[in-house]
ZAFIVEX-231212 format. One record per residue (C-alpha): residue in three letters; y, z, x. Coordinates in steps of 0.2 Angstrom, whole numbers, plus 5000, padded with zeros to 4 digits. Last residue first. Layout:
# residues N
ALAYZX;...
//
This chain:
# residues 178
UNK531150255184;UNK530850175200;UNK532250045198;UNK531549995181;UNK529750055178;UNK528849975163;UNK527250055156;UNK525849995145;UNK524450095137;UNK523950045119;UNK523549865123;UNK522649925139;UNK523149965157;UNK524649855157;UNK525849905171;UNK527549825173;UNK528649855188;UNK530449805188;UNK531749805202;UNK533449775196;UNK534949655200;UNK536549665190;UNK537449525181;UNK536949575164;UNK536249755162;UNK534649755152;UNK534449925143;UNK533250045150;UNK532150155138;UNK530750035140;UNK529949945125;UNK528049935124;UNK527249805112;UNK525549775105;UNK524949605098;UNK523449595086;UNK523649745075;UNK525549735075;UNK525349555069;UNK525549385077;UNK524049275072;UNK522849175081;UNK521949325089;UNK521849335108;UNK522149525110;UNK523949505113;UNK524949615125;UNK526849635125;UNK528049705138;UNK529849745134;UNK531549775143;UNK532949835132;UNK534249725124;UNK534149825108;UNK533849705093;UNK533049565103;UNK531849675113;UNK531749595130;UNK530449485139;UNK528749505148;UNK527249435139;UNK525449485144;UNK523949395138;UNK523449335121;UNK524349295104;UNK523749125101;UNK524748985093;UNK524748875109;UNK523748955124;UNK524448975141;UNK524349165139;UNK525049245155;UNK526849235149;UNK528349265160;UNK530249305160;UNK530749275142;UNK532549335142;UNK533649185137;UNK533249195119;UNK533949375120;UNK535649315123;UNK536649435134;UNK536649315148;UNK536649315167;UNK535049415169;UNK534549485186;UNK532749515191;UNK531749585206;UNK529849585203;UNK528249685202;UNK526849645190;UNK525249755186;UNK523549725178;UNK522249845172;UNK521549745164;UNK520349605167;UNK521149465177;UNK521849305170;UNK522349215186;UNK520549175191;UNK520349095174;UNK521548965179;UNK523148895171;UNK524148865187;UNK525948925186;UNK527248825178;UNK529048865184;UNK530348845172;UNK531948755168;UNK532448695151;UNK533848795143;UNK534148965151;UNK534648885168;UNK533248965178;UNK533849015195;UNK532449055208;UNK532949175222;UNK532749155241;UNK533648985244;UNK535049075254;UNK534949255258;UNK536449345250;UNK535549515248;UNK535249495230;UNK534549325232;UNK535549165236;UNK534949015226;UNK533448905222;UNK533548785208;UNK532348775193;UNK532248605184;UNK530348605183;UNK529448685198;UNK527648685199;UNK526848845205;UNK525648865219;UNK524048965217;UNK523448935235;UNK522549105238;UNK523449145254;UNK524649265245;UNK526149155249;UNK526049055232;UNK527248915233;UNK528648905221;UNK529948835233;UNK531548875242;UNK531049045247;UNK530449085230;UNK529449235237;UNK528049205225;UNK526449315228;UNK524949295218;UNK523149365217;UNK523449525227;UNK521849635225;UNK522149735241;UNK523749675247;UNK524649835243;UNK523549925255;UNK523150105249;UNK522150045234;UNK522150155219;UNK522650015207;UNK521349895214;UNK521249805198;UNK522349665202;UNK523949565199;UNK525449595211;UNK526949475207;UNK528049485222;UNK529849425226;UNK530049375209;UNK531849325208;UNK532649285192;UNK534349205187;UNK534349185168;UNK535649095158;
//
């Protein structure tokens, strides 16, 4: 089962901006709902996700995914598929060693197409992984690129994760600033 808190998902091309809100498309605080607090109105739809205490014990401040059928559906809009580079920042805690419970987000929204950014874990090692697909209808090493971090997922521990995808060949994952 996954317990995930995404205090901030920051997507944008303003990588050199001094103000973190420049280029901000989405911000989900998960403070009892899946509403976008960026001001853009890209609210998520909650499906069987409950809101629980976050890493500081604040009530209803983290989204709990049961690992079976709970998820938050984000709007499938062109505005939420920005050109690269793109970055994501979030706090996460896994409550399971099962790699099948470790899909965190997918920006594709297209069946049978390897497109967008996917964040999960590498099944064989339990390390954090980010994948980027070029929009092809097949899943090969030529159409879907993967970057695996050096950090192994620690079950039951909160970690801050930043993912930066500059291109299919230039991706980075920072866990707790490393």
